[in-house]
PDBQT receptor file of N, H, CA, C and O in Angstrom, charges set to zero:
ATOM      1  N   MET A   1      43.747 -12.379  30.324  1.00  0.00    +0.000 N 
ATOM      2  CA  MET A   1      44.524 -13.575  30.022  1.00  0.00    +0.000 C 
ATOM      3  C   MET A   1      45.894 -13.154  29.512  1.00  0.00    +0.000 C 
ATOM      4  O   MET A   1      46.005 -12.402  28.544  1.00  0.00    +0.000 OA
ATOM      5  N   ALA A   2      46.918 -13.636  30.162  1.00  0.00    +0.000 N 
ATOM      6  H   ALA A   2      46.828 -14.247  30.948  1.00  0.00    +0.000 HD
ATOM      7  CA  ALA A   2      48.286 -13.289  29.784  1.00  0.00    +0.000 C 
ATOM      8  C   ALA A   2      48.714 -14.102  28.569  1.00  0.00    +0.000 C 
ATOM      9  O   ALA A   2      48.293 -15.242  28.373  1.00  0.00    +0.000 OA
ATOM     10  N   CYS A   3      49.543 -13.493  27.783  1.00  0.00    +0.000 N 
ATOM     11  H   CYS A   3      49.885 -12.567  27.943  1.00  0.00    +0.000 HD
ATOM     12  CA  CYS A   3      50.077 -14.147  26.587  1.00  0.00    +0.000 C 
ATOM     13  C   CYS A   3      51.482 -14.649  26.900  1.00  0.00    +0.000 C 
ATOM     14  O   CYS A   3      52.339 -13.874  27.323  1.00  0.00    +0.000 OA
ATOM     15  N   THR A   4      51.717 -15.929  26.697  1.00  0.00    +0.000 N 
ATOM     16  H   THR A   4      51.021 -16.558  26.353  1.00  0.00    +0.000 HD
ATOM     17  CA  THR A   4      53.058 -16.452  26.945  1.00  0.00    +0.000 C 
ATOM     18  C   THR A   4      53.976 -16.025  25.808  1.00  0.00    +0.000 C 
ATOM     19  O   THR A   4      53.517 -15.798  24.689  1.00  0.00    +0.000 OA
ATOM     20  N   ALA A   5      55.247 -15.918  26.086  1.00  0.00    +0.000 N 
ATOM     21  H   ALA A   5      55.620 -16.102  26.996  1.00  0.00    +0.000 HD
ATOM     22  CA  ALA A   5      56.206 -15.417  25.096  1.00  0.00    +0.000 C 
ATOM     23  C   ALA A   5      56.156 -16.169  23.769  1.00  0.00    +0.000 C 
ATOM     24  O   ALA A   5      56.066 -15.518  22.728  1.00  0.00    +0.000 OA
ATOM     25  N   PRO A   6      56.209 -17.506  23.746  1.00  0.00    +0.000 N 
ATOM     26  CA  PRO A   6      56.180 -18.187  22.437  1.00  0.00    +0.000 C 
ATOM     27  C   PRO A   6      54.911 -17.912  21.633  1.00  0.00    +0.000 C 
ATOM     28  O   PRO A   6      54.980 -17.710  20.420  1.00  0.00    +0.000 OA
ATOM     29  N   SER A   7      53.757 -17.903  22.296  1.00  0.00    +0.000 N 
ATOM     30  H   SER A   7      53.701 -18.068  23.280  1.00  0.00    +0.000 HD
ATOM     31  CA  SER A   7      52.525 -17.672  21.537  1.00  0.00    +0.000 C 
ATOM     32  C   SER A   7      52.417 -16.221  21.081  1.00  0.00    +0.000 C 
ATOM     33  O   SER A   7      51.921 -15.964  19.984  1.00  0.00    +0.000 OA
ATOM     34  N   CYS A   8      52.867 -15.268  21.891  1.00  0.00    +0.000 N 
ATOM     35  H   CYS A   8      53.270 -15.476  22.782  1.00  0.00    +0.000 HD
ATOM     36  CA  CYS A   8      52.853 -13.861  21.481  1.00  0.00    +0.000 C 
ATOM     37  C   CYS A   8      53.815 -13.635  20.327  1.00  0.00    +0.000 C 
ATOM     38  O   CYS A   8      53.477 -12.968  19.349  1.00  0.00    +0.000 OA
ATOM     39  N   THR A   9      55.001 -14.184  20.442  1.00  0.00    +0.000 N 
ATOM     40  H   THR A   9      55.276 -14.725  21.237  1.00  0.00    +0.000 HD
ATOM     41  CA  THR A   9      56.004 -14.023  19.402  1.00  0.00    +0.000 C 
ATOM     42  C   THR A   9      55.510 -14.624  18.093  1.00  0.00    +0.000 C 
ATOM     43  O   THR A   9      55.675 -14.023  17.031  1.00  0.00    +0.000 OA
ATOM     44  N   ARG A  10      54.911 -15.790  18.162  1.00  0.00    +0.000 N 
ATOM     45  H   ARG A  10      54.777 -16.278  19.024  1.00  0.00    +0.000 HD
ATOM     46  CA  ARG A  10      54.403 -16.444  16.955  1.00  0.00    +0.000 C 
ATOM     47  C   ARG A  10      53.324 -15.590  16.303  1.00  0.00    +0.000 C 
ATOM     48  O   ARG A  10      53.288 -15.454  15.080  1.00  0.00    +0.000 OA
ATOM     49  N   GLY A  11      52.457 -15.020  17.111  1.00  0.00    +0.000 N 
ATOM     50  H   GLY A  11      52.486 -15.130  18.104  1.00  0.00    +0.000 HD
ATOM     51  CA  GLY A  11      51.414 -14.159  16.567  1.00  0.00    +0.000 C 
ATOM     52  C   GLY A  11      51.989 -12.944  15.869  1.00  0.00    +0.000 C 
ATOM     53  O   GLY A  11      51.537 -12.575  14.784  1.00  0.00    +0.000 OA
ATOM     54  N   LEU A  12      52.977 -12.322  16.480  1.00  0.00    +0.000 N 
ATOM     55  H   LEU A  12      53.344 -12.621  17.361  1.00  0.00    +0.000 HD
ATOM     56  CA  LEU A  12      53.623 -11.169  15.858  1.00  0.00    +0.000 C 
ATOM     57  C   LEU A  12      54.299 -11.563  14.560  1.00  0.00    +0.000 C 
ATOM     58  O   LEU A  12      54.193 -10.849  13.563  1.00  0.00    +0.000 OA
ATOM     59  N   HIS A  13      54.992 -12.690  14.561  1.00  0.00    +0.000 N 
ATOM     60  H   HIS A  13      55.078 -13.271  15.370  1.00  0.00    +0.000 HD
ATOM     61  CA  HIS A  13      55.680 -13.160  13.356  1.00  0.00    +0.000 C 
ATOM     62  C   HIS A  13      54.680 -13.411  12.236  1.00  0.00    +0.000 C 
ATOM     63  O   HIS A  13      54.941 -13.069  11.083  1.00  0.00    +0.000 OA
ATOM     64  N   ASP A  14      53.551 -14.000  12.564  1.00  0.00    +0.000 N 
ATOM     65  H   ASP A  14      53.339 -14.278  13.501  1.00  0.00    +0.000 HD
ATOM     66  CA  ASP A  14      52.522 -14.270  11.557  1.00  0.00    +0.000 C 
ATOM     67  C   ASP A  14      51.893 -12.992  11.020  1.00  0.00    +0.000 C 
ATOM     68  O   ASP A  14      51.447 -12.956   9.873  1.00  0.00    +0.000 OA
ATOM     69  N   ASP A  15      51.853 -11.934  11.845  1.00  0.00    +0.000 N 
ATOM     70  H   ASP A  15      52.216 -11.963  12.777  1.00  0.00    +0.000 HD
ATOM     71  CA  ASP A  15      51.261 -10.665  11.424  1.00  0.00    +0.000 C 
ATOM     72  C   ASP A  15      52.173  -9.847  10.517  1.00  0.00    +0.000 C 
ATOM     73  O   ASP A  15      51.684  -9.050   9.716  1.00  0.00    +0.000 OA
ATOM     74  N   LEU A  16      53.472 -10.027  10.623  1.00  0.00    +0.000 N 
ATOM     75  H   LEU A  16      53.870 -10.675  11.273  1.00  0.00    +0.000 HD
ATOM     76  CA  LEU A  16      54.401  -9.179   9.886  1.00  0.00    +0.000 C 
ATOM     77  C   LEU A  16      54.141  -9.168   8.379  1.00  0.00    +0.000 C 
ATOM     78  O   LEU A  16      54.071  -8.084   7.799  1.00  0.00    +0.000 OA
ATOM     79  N   PRO A  17      53.997 -10.306   7.721  1.00  0.00    +0.000 N 
ATOM     80  CA  PRO A  17      53.757 -10.254   6.271  1.00  0.00    +0.000 C 
ATOM     81  C   PRO A  17      52.477  -9.502   5.888  1.00  0.00    +0.000 C 
ATOM     82  O   PRO A  17      52.383  -8.938   4.797  1.00  0.00    +0.000 OA
ATOM     83  N   ARG A  18      51.506  -9.499   6.785  1.00  0.00    +0.000 N 
ATOM     84  H   ARG A  18      51.583  -9.957   7.671  1.00  0.00    +0.000 HD
ATOM     85  CA  ARG A  18      50.239  -8.807   6.505  1.00  0.00    +0.000 C 
ATOM     86  C   ARG A  18      50.412  -7.295   6.541  1.00  0.00    +0.000 C 
ATOM     87  O   ARG A  18      49.766  -6.583   5.772  1.00  0.00    +0.000 OA
ATOM     88  N   TYR A  19      51.271  -6.796   7.419  1.00  0.00    +0.000 N 
ATOM     89  H   TYR A  19      51.795  -7.375   8.044  1.00  0.00    +0.000 HD
ATOM     90  CA  TYR A  19      51.374  -5.352   7.631  1.00  0.00    +0.000 C 
ATOM     91  C   TYR A  19      52.591  -4.696   6.986  1.00  0.00    +0.000 C 
ATOM     92  O   TYR A  19      52.639  -3.471   6.873  1.00  0.00    +0.000 OA
ATOM     93  N   LEU A  20      53.556  -5.474   6.569  1.00  0.00    +0.000 N 
ATOM     94  H   LEU A  20      53.517  -6.469   6.661  1.00  0.00    +0.000 HD
ATOM     95  CA  LEU A  20      54.760  -4.904   5.972  1.00  0.00    +0.000 C 
ATOM     96  C   LEU A  20      54.695  -4.948   4.453  1.00  0.00    +0.000 C 
ATOM     97  O   LEU A  20      54.140  -5.884   3.879  1.00  0.00    +0.000 OA
ATOM     98  N   ASN A  21      55.248  -3.961   3.818  1.00  0.00    +0.000 N 
ATOM     99  H   ASN A  21      55.699  -3.200   4.285  1.00  0.00    +0.000 HD
ATOM    100  CA  ASN A  21      55.373  -3.937   2.370  1.00  0.00    +0.000 C 
ATOM    101  C   ASN A  21      56.685  -4.644   2.030  1.00  0.00    +0.000 C 
ATOM    102  O   ASN A  21      57.768  -4.095   2.233  1.00  0.00    +0.000 OA
ATOM    103  N   GLN A  22      56.574  -5.858   1.513  1.00  0.00    +0.000 N 
ATOM    104  H   GLN A  22      55.694  -6.304   1.348  1.00  0.00    +0.000 HD
ATOM    105  CA  GLN A  22      57.759  -6.687   1.283  1.00  0.00    +0.000 C 
ATOM    106  C   GLN A  22      58.752  -6.019   0.338  1.00  0.00    +0.000 C 
ATOM    107  O   GLN A  22      59.951  -5.999   0.617  1.00  0.00    +0.000 OA
ATOM    108  N   ASP A  23      58.274  -5.479  -0.764  1.00  0.00    +0.000 N 
ATOM    109  H   ASP A  23      57.300  -5.495  -0.991  1.00  0.00    +0.000 HD
ATOM    110  CA  ASP A  23      59.179  -4.856  -1.732  1.00  0.00    +0.000 C 
ATOM    111  C   ASP A  23      59.919  -3.667  -1.129  1.00  0.00    +0.000 C 
ATOM    112  O   ASP A  23      61.116  -3.492  -1.355  1.00  0.00    +0.000 OA
ATOM    113  N   LEU A  24      59.201  -2.857  -0.365  1.00  0.00    +0.000 N 
ATOM    114  H   LEU A  24      58.229  -3.000  -0.182  1.00  0.00    +0.000 HD
ATOM    115  CA  LEU A  24      59.835  -1.699   0.266  1.00  0.00    +0.000 C 
ATOM    116  C   LEU A  24      60.843  -2.133   1.323  1.00  0.00    +0.000 C 
ATOM    117  O   LEU A  24      61.934  -1.570   1.410  1.00  0.00    +0.000 OA
ATOM    118  N   LEU A  25      60.483  -3.131   2.126  1.00  0.00    +0.000 N 
ATOM    119  H   LEU A  25      59.596  -3.588   2.055  1.00  0.00    +0.000 HD
ATOM    120  CA  LEU A  25      61.411  -3.635   3.140  1.00  0.00    +0.000 C 
ATOM    121  C   LEU A  25      62.677  -4.182   2.492  1.00  0.00    +0.000 C 
ATOM    122  O   LEU A  25      63.781  -3.901   2.958  1.00  0.00    +0.000 OA
ATOM    123  N   LEU A  26      62.529  -4.956   1.427  1.00  0.00    +0.000 N 
ATOM    124  H   LEU A  26      61.632  -5.185   1.048  1.00  0.00    +0.000 HD
ATOM    125  CA  LEU A  26      63.705  -5.498   0.734  1.00  0.00    +0.000 C 
ATOM    126  C   LEU A  26      64.570  -4.387   0.152  1.00  0.00    +0.000 C 
ATOM    127  O   LEU A  26      65.798  -4.465   0.189  1.00  0.00    +0.000 OA
ATOM    128  N   GLU A  27      63.933  -3.365  -0.379  1.00  0.00    +0.000 N 
ATOM    129  H   GLU A  27      62.935  -3.302  -0.409  1.00  0.00    +0.000 HD
ATOM    130  CA  GLU A  27      64.678  -2.245  -0.952  1.00  0.00    +0.000 C 
ATOM    131  C   GLU A  27      65.450  -1.473   0.111  1.00  0.00    +0.000 C 
ATOM    132  O   GLU A  27      66.591  -1.068  -0.111  1.00  0.00    +0.000 OA
ATOM    133  N   LEU A  28      64.819  -1.273   1.270  1.00  0.00    +0.000 N 
ATOM    134  H   LEU A  28      63.892  -1.602   1.450  1.00  0.00    +0.000 HD
ATOM    135  CA  LEU A  28      65.428  -0.445   2.313  1.00  0.00    +0.000 C 
ATOM    136  C   LEU A  28      66.283  -1.221   3.309  1.00  0.00    +0.000 C 
ATOM    137  O   LEU A  28      67.014  -0.610   4.089  1.00  0.00    +0.000 OA
ATOM    138  N   TRP A  29      66.211  -2.548   3.302  1.00  0.00    +0.000 N 
ATOM    139  H   TRP A  29      65.618  -3.044   2.668  1.00  0.00    +0.000 HD
ATOM    140  CA  TRP A  29      66.909  -3.338   4.309  1.00  0.00    +0.000 C 
ATOM    141  C   TRP A  29      68.410  -3.060   4.389  1.00  0.00    +0.000 C 
ATOM    142  O   TRP A  29      68.930  -2.981   5.502  1.00  0.00    +0.000 OA
ATOM    143  N   PRO A  30      69.136  -2.906   3.284  1.00  0.00    +0.000 N 
ATOM    144  CA  PRO A  30      70.573  -2.619   3.431  1.00  0.00    +0.000 C 
ATOM    145  C   PRO A  30      70.862  -1.388   4.293  1.00  0.00    +0.000 C 
ATOM    146  O   PRO A  30      71.887  -1.344   4.974  1.00  0.00    +0.000 OA
ATOM    147  N   VAL A  31      69.983  -0.398   4.275  1.00  0.00    +0.000 N 
ATOM    148  H   VAL A  31      69.150  -0.434   3.722  1.00  0.00    +0.000 HD
ATOM    149  CA  VAL A  31      70.158   0.787   5.126  1.00  0.00    +0.000 C 
ATOM    150  C   VAL A  31      69.578   0.527   6.514  1.00  0.00    +0.000 C 
ATOM    151  O   VAL A  31      70.219   0.829   7.521  1.00  0.00    +0.000 OA
ATOM    152  N   LEU A  32      68.374  -0.030   6.571  1.00  0.00    +0.000 N 
ATOM    153  H   LEU A  32      67.854  -0.276   5.752  1.00  0.00    +0.000 HD
ATOM    154  CA  LEU A  32      67.726  -0.268   7.862  1.00  0.00    +0.000 C 
ATOM    155  C   LEU A  32      68.570  -1.149   8.771  1.00  0.00    +0.000 C 
ATOM    156  O   LEU A  32      68.616  -0.929   9.981  1.00  0.00    +0.000 OA
ATOM    157  N   ARG A  33      69.233  -2.139   8.200  1.00  0.00    +0.000 N 
ATOM    158  H   ARG A  33      69.195  -2.317   7.217  1.00  0.00    +0.000 HD
ATOM    159  CA  ARG A  33      70.018  -3.064   9.027  1.00  0.00    +0.000 C 
ATOM    160  C   ARG A  33      71.174  -2.366   9.727  1.00  0.00    +0.000 C 
ATOM    161  O   ARG A  33      71.674  -2.852  10.741  1.00  0.00    +0.000 OA
ATOM    162  N   THR A  34      71.600  -1.228   9.188  1.00  0.00    +0.000 N 
ATOM    163  H   THR A  34      71.194  -0.834   8.364  1.00  0.00    +0.000 HD
ATOM    164  CA  THR A  34      72.683  -0.480   9.833  1.00  0.00    +0.000 C 
ATOM    165  C   THR A  34      72.164   0.364  11.003  1.00  0.00    +0.000 C 
ATOM    166  O   THR A  34      72.949   0.872  11.803  1.00  0.00    +0.000 OA
ATOM    167  N   LEU A  35      70.847   0.508  11.096  1.00  0.00    +0.000 N 
ATOM    168  H   LEU A  35      70.209   0.095  10.446  1.00  0.00    +0.000 HD
ATOM    169  CA  LEU A  35      70.252   1.351  12.132  1.00  0.00    +0.000 C 
ATOM    170  C   LEU A  35      69.796   0.569  13.358  1.00  0.00    +0.000 C 
ATOM    171  O   LEU A  35      69.388   1.159  14.358  1.00  0.00    +0.000 OA
ATOM    172  N   VAL A  36      69.863  -0.759  13.281  1.00  0.00    +0.000 N 
ATOM    173  H   VAL A  36      70.194  -1.238  12.468  1.00  0.00    +0.000 HD
ATOM    174  CA  VAL A  36      69.442  -1.607  14.402  1.00  0.00    +0.000 C 
ATOM    175  C   VAL A  36      70.648  -2.370  14.930  1.00  0.00    +0.000 C 
ATOM    176  O   VAL A  36      71.667  -2.492  14.250  1.00  0.00    +0.000 OA
ATOM    177  N   GLY A  37      70.522  -2.869  16.122  1.00  0.00    +0.000 N 
ATOM    178  H   GLY A  37      69.694  -2.770  16.673  1.00  0.00    +0.000 HD
ATOM    179  CA  GLY A  37      71.615  -3.635  16.727  1.00  0.00    +0.000 C 
ATOM    180  C   GLY A  37      71.783  -5.002  16.074  1.00  0.00    +0.000 C 
ATOM    181  O   GLY A  37      70.925  -5.466  15.323  1.00  0.00    +0.000 OA
ATOM    182  N   ARG A  38      72.900  -5.624  16.378  1.00  0.00    +0.000 N 
ATOM    183  H   ARG A  38      73.597  -5.247  16.988  1.00  0.00    +0.000 HD
ATOM    184  CA  ARG A  38      73.216  -6.934  15.800  1.00  0.00    +0.000 C 
ATOM    185  C   ARG A  38      72.166  -7.984  16.115  1.00  0.00    +0.000 C 
ATOM    186  O   ARG A  38      71.816  -8.797  15.259  1.00  0.00    +0.000 OA
ATOM    187  N   THR A  39      71.663  -7.966  17.343  1.00  0.00    +0.000 N 
ATOM    188  H   THR A  39      71.947  -7.306  18.038  1.00  0.00    +0.000 HD
ATOM    189  CA  THR A  39      70.678  -8.975  17.739  1.00  0.00    +0.000 C 
ATOM    190  C   THR A  39      69.396  -8.822  16.934  1.00  0.00    +0.000 C 
ATOM    191  O   THR A  39      68.859  -9.808  16.429  1.00  0.00    +0.000 OA
ATOM    192  N   VAL A  40      68.905  -7.604  16.810  1.00  0.00    +0.000 N 
ATOM    193  H   VAL A  40      69.341  -6.803  17.220  1.00  0.00    +0.000 HD
ATOM    194  CA  VAL A  40      67.685  -7.352  16.032  1.00  0.00    +0.000 C 
ATOM    195  C   VAL A  40      67.910  -7.736  14.581  1.00  0.00    +0.000 C 
ATOM    196  O   VAL A  40      67.066  -8.393  13.972  1.00  0.00    +0.000 OA
ATOM    197  N   ARG A  41      69.028  -7.335  14.034  1.00  0.00    +0.000 N 
ATOM    198  H   ARG A  41      69.713  -6.802  14.530  1.00  0.00    +0.000 HD
ATOM    199  CA  ARG A  41      69.363  -7.661  12.640  1.00  0.00    +0.000 C 
ATOM    200  C   ARG A  41      69.399  -9.172  12.435  1.00  0.00    +0.000 C 
ATOM    201  O   ARG A  41      68.850  -9.674  11.454  1.00  0.00    +0.000 OA
ATOM    202  N   ALA A  42      70.030  -9.896  13.336  1.00  0.00    +0.000 N 
ATOM    203  H   ALA A  42      70.476  -9.489  14.133  1.00  0.00    +0.000 HD
ATOM    204  CA  ALA A  42      70.129 -11.348  13.216  1.00  0.00    +0.000 C 
ATOM    205  C   ALA A  42      68.757 -12.013  13.310  1.00  0.00    +0.000 C 
ATOM    206  O   ALA A  42      68.464 -12.947  12.564  1.00  0.00    +0.000 OA
ATOM    207  N   VAL A  43      67.920 -11.529  14.225  1.00  0.00    +0.000 N 
ATOM    208  H   VAL A  43      68.159 -10.770  14.831  1.00  0.00    +0.000 HD
ATOM    209  CA  VAL A  43      66.572 -12.098  14.370  1.00  0.00    +0.000 C 
ATOM    210  C   VAL A  43      65.774 -11.906  13.079  1.00  0.00    +0.000 C 
ATOM    211  O   VAL A  43      65.144 -12.845  12.593  1.00  0.00    +0.000 OA
ATOM    212  N   TRP A  44      65.801 -10.703  12.531  1.00  0.00    +0.000 N 
ATOM    213  H   TRP A  44      66.313  -9.940  12.926  1.00  0.00    +0.000 HD
ATOM    214  CA  TRP A  44      65.053 -10.442  11.301  1.00  0.00    +0.000 C 
ATOM    215  C   TRP A  44      65.605 -11.239  10.131  1.00  0.00    +0.000 C 
ATOM    216  O   TRP A  44      64.833 -11.791   9.346  1.00  0.00    +0.000 OA
ATOM    217  N   GLU A  45      66.925 -11.312   9.998  1.00  0.00    +0.000 N 
ATOM    218  H   GLU A  45      67.552 -10.864  10.636  1.00  0.00    +0.000 HD
ATOM    219  CA  GLU A  45      67.508 -12.031   8.866  1.00  0.00    +0.000 C 
ATOM    220  C   GLU A  45      67.335 -13.539   9.011  1.00  0.00    +0.000 C 
ATOM    221  O   GLU A  45      67.257 -14.245   8.006  1.00  0.00    +0.000 OA
ATOM    222  N   ASP A  46      67.275 -14.043  10.233  1.00  0.00    +0.000 N 
ATOM    223  H   ASP A  46      67.339 -13.470  11.050  1.00  0.00    +0.000 HD
ATOM    224  CA  ASP A  46      66.978 -15.467  10.440  1.00  0.00    +0.000 C 
ATOM    225  C   ASP A  46      65.520 -15.766  10.122  1.00  0.00    +0.000 C 
ATOM    226  O   ASP A  46      65.208 -16.800   9.531  1.00  0.00    +0.000 OA
ATOM    227  N   ALA A  47      64.631 -14.864  10.513  1.00  0.00    +0.000 N 
ATOM    228  H   ALA A  47      64.884 -14.024  10.993  1.00  0.00    +0.000 HD
ATOM    229  CA  ALA A  47      63.199 -15.063  10.283  1.00  0.00    +0.000 C 
ATOM    230  C   ALA A  47      62.828 -14.874   8.812  1.00  0.00    +0.000 C 
ATOM    231  O   ALA A  47      61.919 -15.531   8.306  1.00  0.00    +0.000 OA
ATOM    232  N   PHE A  48      63.532 -13.982   8.138  1.00  0.00    +0.000 N 
ATOM    233  H   PHE A  48      64.270 -13.449   8.549  1.00  0.00    +0.000 HD
ATOM    234  CA  PHE A  48      63.237 -13.663   6.737  1.00  0.00    +0.000 C 
ATOM    235  C   PHE A  48      64.528 -13.750   5.926  1.00  0.00    +0.000 C 
ATOM    236  O   PHE A  48      65.186 -12.733   5.703  1.00  0.00    +0.000 OA
ATOM    237  N   PRO A  49      64.897 -14.951   5.483  1.00  0.00    +0.000 N 
ATOM    238  CA  PRO A  49      66.173 -15.159   4.791  1.00  0.00    +0.000 C 
ATOM    239  C   PRO A  49      66.373 -14.264   3.568  1.00  0.00    +0.000 C 
ATOM    240  O   PRO A  49      67.511 -13.970   3.205  1.00  0.00    +0.000 OA
ATOM    241  N   GLN A  50      65.297 -13.830   2.933  1.00  0.00    +0.000 N 
ATOM    242  H   GLN A  50      64.372 -14.069   3.229  1.00  0.00    +0.000 HD
ATOM    243  CA  GLN A  50      65.448 -12.965   1.766  1.00  0.00    +0.000 C 
ATOM    244  C   GLN A  50      66.086 -11.628   2.125  1.00  0.00    +0.000 C 
ATOM    245  O   GLN A  50      66.679 -10.977   1.265  1.00  0.00    +0.000 OA
ATOM    246  N   LEU A  51      65.972 -11.208   3.393  1.00  0.00    +0.000 N 
ATOM    247  H   LEU A  51      65.490 -11.737   4.092  1.00  0.00    +0.000 HD
ATOM    248  CA  LEU A  51      66.652  -9.982   3.820  1.00  0.00    +0.000 C 
ATOM    249  C   LEU A  51      68.163 -10.181   3.809  1.00  0.00    +0.000 C 
ATOM    250  O   LEU A  51      68.907  -9.325   3.328  1.00  0.00    +0.000 OA
ATOM    251  N   ALA A  52      68.607 -11.303   4.335  1.00  0.00    +0.000 N 
ATOM    252  H   ALA A  52      68.003 -11.998   4.726  1.00  0.00    +0.000 HD
ATOM    253  CA  ALA A  52      70.045 -11.581   4.361  1.00  0.00    +0.000 C 
ATOM    254  C   ALA A  52      70.588 -11.718   2.943  1.00  0.00    +0.000 C 
ATOM    255  O   ALA A  52      71.676 -11.224   2.644  1.00  0.00    +0.000 OA
ATOM    256  N   SER A  53      69.840 -12.385   2.070  1.00  0.00    +0.000 N 
ATOM    257  H   SER A  53      68.956 -12.786   2.312  1.00  0.00    +0.000 HD
ATOM    258  CA  SER A  53      70.324 -12.548   0.697  1.00  0.00    +0.000 C 
ATOM    259  C   SER A  53      70.330 -11.213  -0.031  1.00  0.00    +0.000 C 
ATOM    260  O   SER A  53      71.189 -10.978  -0.881  1.00  0.00    +0.000 OA
ATOM    261  N   ARG A  54      69.395 -10.346   0.285  1.00  0.00    +0.000 N 
ATOM    262  H   ARG A  54      68.697 -10.537   0.975  1.00  0.00    +0.000 HD
ATOM    263  CA  ARG A  54      69.353  -9.002  -0.300  1.00  0.00    +0.000 C 
ATOM    264  C   ARG A  54      70.586  -8.201   0.131  1.00  0.00    +0.000 C 
ATOM    265  O   ARG A  54      71.157  -7.450  -0.659  1.00  0.00    +0.000 OA
ATOM    266  N   THR A  55      70.980  -8.370   1.371  1.00  0.00    +0.000 N 
ATOM    267  H   THR A  55      70.517  -8.980   2.013  1.00  0.00    +0.000 HD
ATOM    268  CA  THR A  55      72.161  -7.671   1.891  1.00  0.00    +0.000 C 
ATOM    269  C   THR A  55      73.418  -8.161   1.191  1.00  0.00    +0.000 C 
ATOM    270  O   THR A  55      74.274  -7.361   0.814  1.00  0.00    +0.000 OA
ATOM    271  N   ARG A  56      73.531  -9.471   1.014  1.00  0.00    +0.000 N 
ATOM    272  H   ARG A  56      72.835 -10.121   1.320  1.00  0.00    +0.000 HD
ATOM    273  CA  ARG A  56      74.717 -10.019   0.323  1.00  0.00    +0.000 C 
ATOM    274  C   ARG A  56      74.753  -9.542  -1.122  1.00  0.00    +0.000 C 
ATOM    275  O   ARG A  56      75.831  -9.262  -1.647  1.00  0.00    +0.000 OA
ATOM    276  N   ALA A  57      73.604  -9.442  -1.774  1.00  0.00    +0.000 N 
ATOM    277  H   ALA A  57      72.729  -9.669  -1.347  1.00  0.00    +0.000 HD
ATOM    278  CA  ALA A  57      73.546  -8.991  -3.167  1.00  0.00    +0.000 C 
ATOM    279  C   ALA A  57      73.944  -7.519  -3.295  1.00  0.00    +0.000 C 
ATOM    280  O   ALA A  57      74.524  -7.112  -4.302  1.00  0.00    +0.000 OA
ATOM    281  N   ALA A  58      73.627  -6.725  -2.268  1.00  0.00    +0.000 N 
ATOM    282  H   ALA A  58      73.156  -7.056  -1.450  1.00  0.00    +0.000 HD
ATOM    283  CA  ALA A  58      73.946  -5.295  -2.304  1.00  0.00    +0.000 C 
ATOM    284  C   ALA A  58      75.424  -5.027  -2.001  1.00  0.00    +0.000 C 
ATOM    285  O   ALA A  58      75.948  -3.965  -2.337  1.00  0.00    +0.000 OA
ATOM    286  N   ALA A  59      76.088  -5.994  -1.365  1.00  0.00    +0.000 N 
ATOM    287  H   ALA A  59      75.662  -6.857  -1.092  1.00  0.00    +0.000 HD
ATOM    288  CA  ALA A  59      77.486  -5.798  -0.955  1.00  0.00    +0.000 C 
ATOM    289  C   ALA A  59      78.443  -5.897  -2.135  1.00  0.00    +0.000 C 
ATOM    290  O   ALA A  59      79.653  -5.756  -1.962  1.00  0.00    +0.000 OA
TER     291      ALA A  59
C-alpha cells in the first residue's frame, strides 16, 4: 500500500517529538540551521516556532 504525500508527511511530523531531544535541538539549532538549506530551515522553523524564536534570541 502506497503512502500519499500528505499522510506520510503528517506521520513523520507526528513522530518527530517522540524521537528528538527537544532541549538538545533547541540548544544546537542556531548552528544546525546554518548547515541546511533555506527551504529545510524554513520548513522546520514553520513547523516548530520555538526554533525560530530560539534563533532570534541567540542573535
